[in-house]
Structure formats: structure tokens, C-alpha cells
C-alpha positions, 0 to 999 in steps of 0.5 A, a space after each residue: 471511509 467505510 465504503 473504501 474499506 468495503 471495496 478493498 475487502 471485496 476486491 481482495 477476496 479473489 486474490 486470496 482465493 487464487 493465491 490459496 490455490 496456487 501457493 502449494 505449487 508455485 510458492 517461490 514464483 509467487 513470493 518473487 511476484 509479490 515482492 515485485 508488485 509490492 515494490 512497484 505499488 508501495 515505492 511511491 509512498 516510501 519515497 514520501 511523495 504520496 504519503 506526505 501530500 496525503 498528510 498535508 491534504 488531510 491537515 491543511 492547517 498544520 502542513 508544516 508539522 506534517 511535513 516535518 513528522 512524515 519522513 518514512 525514508 529517514 
């Protein structure tokens, strides 16, 4: 898990630099782009498909409990 967080942190640095350079010039466009990207990437998790299957894989012995407790859209 530490390696995953390290890779995520390193990969986010170029995005922070680019968005910092562009934020003053194209703020409205960047907001629309960010919302669109968030919808595309997070849409599967909000539907519960990815989130519920990840929880079930994490707690194989308690799949029924995970299925009941993970309901982000309800």
C-alpha cells in the first residue's frame, strides 16, 4: 500500500504544476474539465460496482456484511 501511495503522489506532481500554471488564465474551462474527468473516473465507484467488489475481495469471510453496508448511492 505504501508503494501505491508513493506512485500516486509522484504522479500527481505534474498535474499540480500544470494546473497551478493555468489556473489564472483558464479557471472556468479547468473547472468544467475537472468535473467531467471526475464524473468519468468516479462514476463507476458511485454506482457501487467497483466499491462493493473491492470490499468483498478485501473481506472474503464477511461478503454479506460488506454487501449490506456499502451502499454509496442509497
